[in-house]
Structure formats: C-alpha cells, structure tokens
N, C-alpha and C positions, 0 to 999 in steps of 0.2 A: 417472195419470202413467206414461208408458212407461219401460221399463228403459233403453232407449237414451238417453232424455232425461235420466234421473238420472245415468247415466254421464257424459254431456256436462257436466252441472252440476258434478259432482265434479271432473272434469279441469280445468274452467275455474277453480274455486276453488283447486285445488292449484297451478295455473299462476300465479294472482295472488299466492298466498302465497309462492311461490318467488322472485318478483322484489321483494317488499316487504322491504327490509332496514332494519336499525337501525344508525345511525352511532354507534359506541362510542368513537371516539378520533380525534385529529387531530394530525399532526406535520408539521414543515416543516424542510428543510435547504437550504443554499445551498453550491454548490461553485464552482470558477472558471468553469464553463461554463453552469450552469443552477441553477434553484431547483426543488426537488422538494416537492410537497405530497402527503400521504398521508391518506386517510380510511379508518379501520378500520371494517369492516362485519361484521355477524353472519352474513351469507350473501351469495352471489353475487346481483347485481342488474343491471338495465339502467339506463342513464343517457344523458343528452344533455349536450353541452358546447358552449358558444359564447362569443364575445367581444363586448364592447360598448366603444364609444369615448366620449371626452369626459365623464367621465374613463375611463381604461382599466380594464376589468374582465374577469374570467373567470367565467362562470356555469355551475354544474353542477346539473342537474335530475335528481333520483332519484324515480322513480314509487313511490307508496305507501310511502315511507320516513319514518323519524322519527329524532330525535336523542336519545341517552340522556344525554349530558353536554354542557355548553356547550363550544363550540370556542374555544380560547384560543391566540392567536398568540404564538410565541416570537420576540420582536423581534430578539434577538441573531442568530438564524439565518434570518431571514425573507427575505433576499435581495431579490428584486424585488417581493415581496408587502408591501403597506402595511397591509392590514387584512383581516379575515375576518368575515363576517356570514351569517346564514341566516334563512329564513322560509318561509312557505307561500303561493305565488302562487295556489294553488287547494287544495281540500280533499285532493286526491290526489297532491300534489307537494311534495317537500322541495327547496328551492332553497338552495344554498351559493354565496356570491359572494366571490371574491377581488378586493379592490381592489388595483390595481397602481401602482407608482411610474412605470412607463413601459410602452410596448407590448411584447409578447412573443409569440414563436412557441410553439405548444403541441404537446404529445404526451401522450396519455393511454392507460391500459390497466388491466385488472383482473388481480390476482394471486391465485392459489389459496393456501390455508393452507400454511404451512411453519414448522417449529420452534415458537417462542412466538407467532407471528403467525397471525391468521385471514385471512379474505378482506380484500382491500384494493383501493381505487381510487387509482391513482397519476396525478398530473398534473405533468408536467415543463414548466417555463416557461423559454424561452431569450430573454434580454433582447436586443433588437435593437441596442442601443448597443454591444454587444460589449465594454463596459468591463472586464468581468471577464476576458475572454480575453486582454486586453493584458498582464495580470500574468504569465501563462504565457510569452508571447512574450519578455518581457524576461529570462526565466531561461535562455533557450537560449544555450549557449556557442558561440562562434565557434571551431570546431575548427581552422581555418586560421590563427588568430592566433598569432604566435610567443610562446613563454613563457606559454601559456595555463594557466589553473587546471585541476587535476584535478577533475572533477565527480562528486560522489557523490549519487545519488538515494536519499533516505531515505523509506521507506514505512511509515507508521503503519497497522498492520493494522485491518481492520473499519471501523466508522464508520457514522453515520446509523442506519438501521434495523437494522443488524447490530452488536449490542453486543459480540460475541465472548464469551469466557468471563466468568462472573460469580462473584466470591468470596462467602464466607459473610457478609461485611459489606456485600454488594451493590456492591462495587467492580467497575466495568465495564472490561473489557480495552480497549475502544476509547478510553477516556478516558486511562488511564495510559500506553498506548503512544504516544499523540499527545504527551503531556507529555515522555516520554523522547525521542521523535523531535525535538521542538523543542530539547531540551538537546543532542542529538547534532549538530544543525545549528549551534548556537552553538559547540560544541567544534571542529567541522570548519572552520567559517569563521575561527576563531582561528588555524588552522594556515597558515603561508605556502604559497601555491601550491595550496591546496585550497578547494573551495567546495561547500556542501551545497544540495540542492534538495529540498523536501518534495513528495511526490506529493499529499498532502492536508494542509491547514493549518486544518482545522475539522471539525465533526461532520457529515460527509456520507460516503456510501458510493461507492466506485469499484469497478467490476467488476475481477476479478483480472487478466485480460489487459490491461485499461485501465491498470493500475498500471505494468506493465513497458513498455507503450506510451509512457507519460509519460516514463519514464526514457530510452527511445530517442529521443524527440522532443527531450529536453533534451541529447542526445548525452552521456549519462552514461558515465563510465569504470567505474562500479561501482553496483550496486543492493543496498541493505541494507533488508530488511523486518523491522520490529520487532513482536514479539508477546509475550504473557504466557501461558504454558502452563497447562493444567488437567488434573487426573487424579482418578480416583475415590478414590484413597488420599490423604488430606490431609497425610500425613507426607512425601510426595515433594517434593523441593525442588531448587533449583539452576538455573543458566542453561545453555543449550544453543545450539549453532550447527549449522545444517543447510545442505546443498547439494542440488541436484537429483540424484535417483537416475538411474543410466544408463537404467533402464527408462522413467522419465518423460521423459528427454531423447529417447529413441528414439521414443516415441509422439508427442511434439510435433514432432519432425523429420518424421515421416510425415504429421502433420496439415498442416504448413506446405507440404509438397510437394503434398498432395492439395487444398489450399484453392484454389479458383478465383481468389480475390482476392489470392493470393500474388504475382501479377505485379507488384504495386506495392510489395512488401516490399523493404526494403534490408538487405543483409547486408555488414557491413564497408564500407559506402559503395558497394557494387556493386548496381545494380538487376538483378533477375532477369527482367524483362519481355521482354528480347530474347535470353534464353538458352534453349537446348533443355533438355529434362528431365534429361538425363544431366549436363550441365554445372551446371545449377542444383542438382542433388543433391550434386555434388562440392563446390560452393561452400558450401552449407549445412552439409555434414558437416565440412568444415575449420573453418568458423566456430564450430560447436558444440563441436568438440574443443578448440579453443583457449580458448573461453569456459569450458568445464568445468574445464580445467586451472587457469586463473586463479582460478576460483571456489574450487577446493580449496585453493589457496595462501593466499588472503586469509582464508578461513574458519579455517584453521589458525592464522594470526596473530591473528585476533580471539579465538579460543578460548584461546590462550596468554595473551593479555592479560587476559581475564576470569578465568582461573585465579588470577592474581596479586591480584585485587581482591575475590574472593568465592568462594563455593561454586559449582562446576559440577555439573550432573546427571550428565554422562558425561565421560570423559577423552579422547574422540575426537569428530571431526566426524561428525554424523549424516547420513544420506542418506534423502530422502523424496521422494514424488511431489507436491510442492507446485506448484500451477498458477502461483503468483506468481513462481516461480523459472525459468520456462521461456523467458526471452528467449534467442534464438539467438545474440546478439552482444554482450550486456552481462553480464559476470561478476556473479553474483547469489548472495547468502547470506541466510539467515533466522536471526534471533537471537531465541530465546525467553529473555526477560530474567529470568524467574523463574516460579514456579508460583503463580498467583493463587488456586488451590484450597488452598494451604497458608496457614493463618491468619497465621503470622509473615511470610511473603513477601508476602502480600496487603497487610499494613500497610506493609512496606518499599517496595513498588511505588508507594505514594502519597506517599512522603517525598521531598522535593526533594534531600536529600543523596544518597540512593540513586540517584535518577534521574541526577544529575550524575556520580556515580562510575561508573555503568554507561556513560553516554555517553562519558566520558573513556577508559574501558577499550576500548570499541569503536573510538574514534578512534585510540588508540595502535596497535591491531592494523592498522587501515586504513593508518595512516602507515607502519608497518614494511613493509607490503606494497608500497606505491607507491614508497618509497625504495629497495626492492630491485629493483623492476620498473617504473621510471617510463615512462609512455607517451611516445614521441618528440614533441618539440615543446612539452613542458610546462615550466613553471617548475621543477618538481622535477627533471626531467632535466637542466636547465641549471645547477642550483644544488645538486646532491646532495652536493658536498664538505662534510664536516662533519655529514652526516646522523647520526641517532642510532638505535641498536637497543637495545630493552629486552630483556635476557636472560630467556627463558622457561624453564620446566622442560623438560628434555630437549635444550636447545640445547648445541651444542659449538662451539668456535672454528672448527674445520674446516667445520662445517655452515653457520655464519654467513658465513664467507669465500666458500663456494660460492654461497650465496644472493645475495650482492651482487656476485658475479663479480670478486672481488679475491683477491690472494695472502694466504696465512696470515701470512707474515712482515710484510706491510704492515699487516694488521689488528693484529698484536701490537705493532708499532712505534707505530702511531697511539694505542694505548691503554696503552703502557708495561707490557705483559704479557710476562713471561719464560717462564712455564710454560703449562700447558693448563687450569688451574683457573679457572673463572668462576662467579660466584654469581648465582643467580636474582634478578632485579630490577635488576642493574647496567646502567647506560646506557653503551653502547659507541659511540665515534665511528667512523663509516664513512668512510674516505678515498675520494677519487675513484678509480674503477677505471682 
C-alpha cells in the first residue's frame, strides 16, 4: 500500500469524522416575528434543510450524526412548531422533523461556540399568516393624535439563548428582568397619559440594535432597559442607572453616518435620504445632543426615586458604552435593578414585592421627568396642572421651580410653604407654568 494512498485514507476518515456531529440539546422560542429552533451540536457539521406540505413540515438532515438525549418540545414557547420527531431514513443520516401549525418561511445557519454554548444549528421560522406581527402594529402610537399618551419602551434584557447573569441559586437574569419589566408596564399603564410597550414579552432573544429599533418603531418617548448586575465580589449590592457615554455616542454617530443603509434612517421625523452628508451630519448631531441631554435628566430622576426605596450602588448616574442605549433620537437609560451575584439581592429579585416596589420607583422617576418636560401634544402637556413631584435627596425649592419652569413664589404658594425647608419624600403640587 503506497504512502500517498494511506495519506488519502487518513484525510478521508478525518473529513468524515469532522462532519459527524452528536445532537446534545434542543431549544425553541417564539417572539412576535418568528419561531427559533436550536439544535446543540458537539462539533460543526453539514446539513440539508427542506420543507414538505400536507401537513406542513420542516426537515433537517444531518449526515453521520446521532442524538444523545431525546428532543422534547417546550409547548409554552413552541410558536409555529406543533411537534418534533427524529429518526434515521438511512444508516448514515439523522433526520429531525418539525411539524408545523402552518406554512412558514425559513432561515437557517450554524453558530460557532460562545460562552456557555457550543456549536449550534439555528432554524428560524416566519409564519406566513403574520398573525404575530399584528400585535406589534397595534402598539404603535399615533404621534399626530392630540393629547396622545407618552410612550415608554420597556426592554427586558437578554432572553432566549442568552440567560444573562446567573446567581448562586441558579436564578437567571433573563427571567427576573422580564418579571420586573411586566410590573413596570403595569405601573406605567396605571399613570394617566402614559403607556408602556414591552420590547419582548416572552423568553426569546432580540439583537441589541433590534431592541432600540423596536422603541423607535413604536415612536417611544423614552427607552428603559432593565437588567440585574453581577460582580465577582458577592457582597456588592444596590441598584444603578446608566446612560450612554459620550464616547459610545460618538462611535455610534460615526457608524450611522458611515452606514450605507442610513439613507432610510429617521431622525426626529426627518429622512436623511435626500440630504447631503454635511446636513445629515448636523441633523444627527443635533438629534443626539438633545437625546443625551434628555437621557441624563430622566436617569437622574429615576436614580433619585430608587434612592428613596432601597439601596443604590452609586449616588450618581453611570456612563457606559452599552449598545442598547445608542438610539440617536430616543432618550435611553439602563437600570441595573440589583446584583444577582449577591445572595440577598438574588432572593429579593425573585420576590413579587421587590419587583413591584422597583417598578413603582422607576415609574415615579419617569413621571417626574415627563411632568417637568412634557412632549408637545401629549395628554401630560395639556393636563400638567396639579402634577406632583416627589422630593429627592439633594432637591431644593429653587431647583424644582427651575426644573418645571415656574416661579419660586408660585411653587411656595401652591404647597403652602413659607421657608426653604423641604423634606425628602414629600409630594409637591406643581402648578401650571
């Protein structure tokens, strides 16, 4: 047997071994636009995918592969998938079949290992009925409607394959922040003239830019991203509020200008497609400056409210280069509701009472901000007389009067205050400016 022949045989066997994978897990999630099925693999492999009709099915064939554990469908998050089964149409093929409730368009791709995950085969299914998409359409606010609601986009961090931080008791960040986000929506919806919109309302992942894109499509006046922090020191605790750092804002500004698809981007209701580069740059710069200023103000109000209800990690608003905060025209803040790496806070993050208290504190800060700076044409702008301001640590009568653009004497008169002393937690009536 020649040396060249032996080398050829070895290379052939190595090649066959490389494409033979073992399926070690299966997960599925549904979001408002698609259903995502994920097969965990122990190595990269080749596959074929096709559809069948009557009934509707998606078939995945993996050459030389096997299954380590049975595939179990989570019916709560199954979306368009009705069932999953598998078998061997021939000795060298593993076939996985997804039975569908209706026909769907497909997109599939392989992912390399990252974090806690190994190789993965992802199959995205887009239901042709578009029934799921209708839910998002109904949420869009008509910005031209008189006395419209202020819209707050509430973003529960992580989701789906991305669990976020995990506590000692295996509490997953993606779960608790969704629970807090739902409580925040309830609290905001209970406020006259305010309405909350969730970027996700289930256990599925949304890309970071996709999150603030959802806020922009809903014509949100504010974007609030909810997270639960983690640190190597388990004693660290407290909530935090972040806005985008100037460096992060500048880099995103450059990306927007450089992006060839930016012609269809809207900034403050103005399309950039018919503007030259200089004018587009000026418009984006003005929009971002106003957005950052508003973000700073609302973040300060939220932090002040959180200080009154529990421990905060820092006494000032943090600045970080979070991708999710990079919307050029929607004021955006990120709230770390607690440290999931702290055993005590991990427990509290799972408790309904803590979730509701945190949601109400965030709502109070958001309310203070919008009553001090109501967007024109909103219900709040038309009905601000009798608005309330909760006094935070560091507040002064003069500062509150300036914040709401009213005279100090008018503020004193509305609240029957003779001197300058006000106590933290007191609720002040804000008269019409």
